[in-house]
C-alpha positions in Angstrom: 30.9 -8.7 -22.7 31.7 -8.8 -26.5 31.4 -12.4 -26.6 27.6 -12.4 -25.3 28.7 -13.3 -21.4 27.5 -11.6 -18.5 30.2 -9.6 -16.7 29.4 -9.7 -12.7 30.1 -6.5 -11.3 28.7 -6.3 -7.9 26.8 -9.0 -5.8 24.7 -9.6 -2.5 25.0 -12.4 0.0 21.4 -13.2 1.1 20.3 -15.0 4.3 17.6 -17.5 4.2 15.1 -18.1 1.5 14.2 -15.2 -0.9 10.6 -15.4 -2.3 10.6 -12.4 -4.6 12.6 -9.8 -6.2 11.3 -6.6 -7.4 13.1 -3.7 -9.1 11.9 0.1 -9.9 13.1 0.7 -13.3 15.5 3.6 -13.7 16.5 3.9 -9.9 18.6 1.3 -9.4 16.6 0.3 -6.5 15.1 -3.2 -5.5 13.0 -4.9 -2.8 13.8 -8.6 -1.6 11.3 -10.5 0.1 12.8 -13.3 2.5 10.6 -16.1 3.8 12.1 -15.7 7.1 14.2 -12.4 7.4 11.4 -10.0 6.2 11.8 -7.4 3.8 15.2 -6.1 2.4 15.6 -2.8 0.5 18.8 -2.5 -1.7 20.0 -0.1 -4.1 22.5 -0.6 -7.1 25.1 2.1 -8.3 27.5 1.9 -11.2 30.2 4.4 -10.2 31.6 2.5 -8.2 29.9 -0.7 -9.0 28.0 -1.2 -5.4 24.9 -3.3 -4.5 24.0 -2.9 -0.8 21.2 -3.2 1.5 19.8 0.5 2.3 17.2 -0.8 5.0 15.5 -3.8 6.5 12.2 -4.5 8.2 12.3 -4.9 11.9 11.9 -8.7 13.2 10.9 -11.9 11.4 8.0 -11.6 8.8 7.5 -14.6 6.7 7.0 -12.7 3.5 5.6 -14.1 0.0 6.1 -11.2 -2.1 6.8 -7.7 -2.1 6.6 -4.5 -4.4 7.1 -0.8 -4.8 4.2 1.7 -5.1 5.4 4.9 -6.3 3.2 8.0 -6.0 4.9 11.4 -7.1 7.9 11.9 -4.8 6.5 9.5 -2.2 7.4 5.5 -2.4 5.8 2.9 -0.4 7.1 -0.7 0.0 4.2 -3.0 0.1 4.8 -6.8 1.2 2.5 -9.6 2.0 3.2 -12.5 4.4 1.8 -16.0 4.8 -1.0 -15.0 7.2 -2.8 -12.9 4.6 -1.7 -9.7 6.2 -0.6 -6.8 3.8 2.3 -4.4 5.3 3.2 -1.0 4.4 6.7 0.3 4.8 8.7 3.4 4.2 12.3 4.1 4.0 13.0 7.2 5.9 16.8 7.9 7.0 15.7 11.0 8.6 13.3 9.5 11.0 14.7 8.9 14.6 13.2 5.4 14.7 14.8 4.2 11.6 18.5 4.4 12.9 19.5 6.3 10.2 17.9 4.2 7.6 18.8 1.0 8.7 15.2 0.2 9.8 12.3 0.5 7.3 9.4 2.0 9.0 6.3 -0.1 9.4 3.5 2.4 8.4 0.3 0.0 8.7 -1.0 -3.8 8.6 -4.2 -4.4 6.8 -5.4 -8.0 7.0 -6.6 -9.6 3.6 -8.7 -12.4 5.1 -8.1 -16.0 4.0 -6.4 -14.8 0.9 -2.7 -14.7 0.7 -1.0 -12.5 -2.0 1.7 -14.4 -4.1 1.9 -12.1 -7.1 1.8 -8.4 -7.8 1.9 -6.1 -10.8 2.3 -2.4 -11.1 -0.1 -0.8 -13.8 -0.5 2.8 -14.7 -3.9 4.3 -13.4 -6.3 6.3 -15.5 -7.3 9.7 -13.7 -8.9 12.9 -15.3 -6.3 15.4 -16.1 -7.4 17.7 -13.2 -6.1 14.9 -11.0 -2.6 14.4 -12.3 0.1 15.1 -10.1 1.9 18.3 -10.0 5.5 18.4 -11.7 8.7 17.3 -9.8 11.0 19.8 -7.7 13.2 20.0 -10.9 10.4 20.8 -13.0 10.2 17.5 -14.9 6.7 16.0 -15.2 5.7 13.6 -12.5 5.4 9.8 -13.3 1.8 9.0 -14.1 -0.1 7.4 -11.1 0.0 3.6 -10.6 -2.0 1.0 -9.1 -0.6 -2.3 -7.7 -2.5 -5.5 -8.7 -2.6 -8.2 -5.9 -3.2 -11.9 -6.9 -3.9 -14.7 -4.9 -3.8 -18.4 -5.3 -7.6 -18.6 -5.1 -7.7 -16.4 -8.4 -9.0 -13.3 -6.5 -7.7 -9.9 -7.6 -7.3 -6.8 -5.6 -5.9 -3.4 -5.9 -3.8 -1.3 -3.7 -4.1 2.6 -4.8 -2.4 5.7 -3.6 -4.5 8.8 -2.4 -4.0 12.3 -2.4 -4.2 13.7 1.5 -7.6 15.3 0.5 -9.0 12.2 -1.1 -7.8 10.4 1.9 -9.3 12.4 4.5 -12.7 12.5 2.6 -12.8 8.9 2.0 -12.0 8.0 5.4 -14.5 10.1 7.0 -17.0 8.6 4.4 -15.7 5.0 5.6 -16.3 5.9 9.1 -19.9 7.2 8.4 -20.7 4.0 6.4 -19.9 1.6 9.0 -22.6 2.2 11.5 -25.0 2.3 8.7 -24.8 -0.8 6.7 -25.5 -4.4 7.8 -22.2 -6.4 8.1 -22.0 -9.7 6.4 -22.6 -12.4 8.7 -22.7 -10.1 11.6 -18.8 -9.8 11.4 -17.2 -6.5 12.6 -15.9 -4.8 9.4 -12.9 -2.9 11.4 -11.8 -6.0 13.2 -12.1 -8.2 10.1 -9.0 -6.0 8.7 -7.1 -6.2 11.9 -4.0 -8.5 12.1 -4.6 -11.8 13.9 -4.3 -11.3 17.7 -5.3 -7.8 17.7 -8.7 -6.8 19.3 -10.6 -3.6 18.5 -9.9 -2.2 21.7 -6.1 -2.4 21.3 -5.9 -1.7 17.4 -4.8 2.0 17.9 -1.9 1.1 20.3 -0.8 -2.0 18.4 -1.8 -1.1 14.9 -1.3 2.5 14.8 1.3 3.6 17.2 3.8 1.0 16.1 3.4 2.2 12.4 5.4 5.5 12.4 2.6 7.6 10.8 -0.4 6.4 12.3 -2.2 6.1 8.8 -4.5 3.1 8.1 -5.6 1.6 4.8 -9.1 2.5 3.5 -11.4 -0.5 2.9 -12.7 -0.1 -0.5 -15.0 -3.0 0.0 -16.9 -0.9 2.6 -16.9 2.1 0.2 -18.4 -0.1 -2.5 -21.5 -0.3 -0.3 -22.3 3.4 -0.2 -25.4 3.0 -2.5 -27.1 0.9 0.3 -28.1 3.9 2.1 -30.9 6.2 1.6 -30.6 9.4 -0.3 -30.9 11.5 2.8 -28.2 9.7 4.6 -25.9 10.0 1.2 -26.4 13.7 1.5 -25.6 13.8 4.9 -22.3 11.9 4.6 -21.3 14.1 1.7 -21.7 17.1 3.9 -19.7 15.7 6.7 -17.1 14.3 4.5 -16.0 17.6 3.0 -18.0 17.3 -0.2 -20.0 20.0 -1.9 -22.8 17.6 -2.9 -23.6 14.0 -3.3 -22.4 14.4 -7.1 -19.1 15.1 -6.1 -19.0 12.2 -3.7 -20.3 9.9 -6.3 -17.7 11.1 -9.0 -14.8 10.7 -6.5 -16.0 7.1 -5.7 -16.5 6.2 -9.4 -13.2 7.3 -10.1 -11.4 5.7 -7.6 -13.5 2.5 -7.3 -13.0 1.9 -10.9 -12.9 -1.8 -10.2 -16.1 -2.3 -8.6 -14.9 -2.0 -5.3 -11.8 -4.3 -5.6 -9.5 -1.7 -4.1 -7.6 -0.9 -1.0 -6.2 2.5 -0.3 
């Protein structure tokens, strides 16, 4: 108002205990993480003034924080819970399992180990000009690529980075080739370490993938960061099987994406 006071125009009643609220500038969209009711995806409009929930996660998730991770026309909803698991959701009203958008699609879960993520921040990611996303459907330039920085109470930082389809396939192939070629720390199983608690490697596909609407997993940057531990001949073999022209191309992609010394998840 002219006197400097705020004019309430829309409101939303929440249920239990909201632990974080994040907005996406310029869109009117917001994410609300609840310690008992999981993830809520809301939207605000001015004509008429309306603030409503567009979709919610299914079941109960004790969330600590949630944030957006935009990538061109795609938008991922990332949330972290008290068990140290990172969840990726998607809002897709056209998918039959979403019940016309009322339920957010649970894409995947990635265990972060003993670290709980309780704060996030989105930052622009520097990429070569050749790797910039194509223009939007209306011809306007696409937003610059972003990276989601994850912070934990222990002081550890990690990064979640969106990948193109081609990069995802190559890096996933490279990860699967690296796993049997490197010595795991403490004899621990690298894949089992990233599974949610109570999920074994034998049931990982049915529990961790089929319940996620897309069947995609997060590529573990901590594994990719150890690519230099294998010999030159093995690197050449992995580059060939992964779809790279040579080892130099593979090294260039790893250095571009793993720009934080292996502190990334994809």
